[in-house]
ROSE-320891 format. One record per residue (C-alpha): x, y, z. Coordinates in steps of 0.001 Angstrom, whole numbers, plus 500000, padded with zeros to 6 digits. Example, Ala and Ser with C-alpha at 12.3 -4.5 7.8 and 13.67 -1.06 7.14 Angstrom:
BEGIN
512300495500507800/513670498940507140/
//
This chain:
BEGIN
807417318590132815/804050320023131169/804787321442127616/802798325296127537/800509325183124306/800879328531122169/797557330497123149/795562330776120073/793946334263119806/790304334157119774/789351335993116419/786267337903115948/783424336742113738/784315339453111197/787702338785110645/787288335888108449/784928338036106218/787617340879106123/790109338308104902/787776337283102059/787714340889100966/791285340894101020/791499338120098747/788955339605096514/790995342840096112/793745340596095189/792179338668092499/790298341873091247/793620343781090909/795495340693089101/796918341492085999/796183345038086221/798460347848085609/800188349164088900/799404352437087976/795471351558087876/795664350035091498/797360353249092509/794272355178091233/791780352838092857/793457353257095992/793796356984095804/790130357328094745/788953355016097783/790902357111100170/789299360399098772/785973359185098948/786040357781102139/787774361167103353/784830362887101672/782079361417103426/783847361581106887/784471357792107444/787975358695108513/787014361522110910/784346358661112252/787377356063112663/789526358813114427/786995359700117047/786217356264118386/787563355594121734/788571351926121143/790845352094118242/792850349534119115/790001347134119009/789993344415116499/786374344474115351/786656348195114868/789643347995112696/787999345190110868/785011347600110267/787611350135108781/789132347826106452/786082346324105328/784521349914104334/787923350914102642/788438347312100861/784989347418099659/785252350875098199/788665349994096476/787009346868094965/784413349049093262/787227351296091989/789011348387090370/786037347081088944/785370350396087439/788529350544085871/788435347172084403/785261348037082841/786917351343081228/785664353797083264/787417356469084714/787128356332088574/786088359384090236/784928360753093466/781120360399093521/780665362561096600/781868365978097415/783011367042100932/
//
């Protein structure tokens, strides 16, 4: 009897990059106060909302596609990492773009 091998999902080329940005987020947040991380997350969400990235994603017809989800993750994580670095440098994060 032949044993079926578990089918490995083929990952797109962007997934490894997204994973590295998640690791950067983890490293950047390491040692920070949880409240500071929450501020960075909130500010990132506000900036993404202010420029309309969330609306752009919501109107896409292929929201279940991994590459599209990866692109949104990369955008959001990049902004979060910027906010975390600002906090570490002693700057108070703020929304740069007003909607």
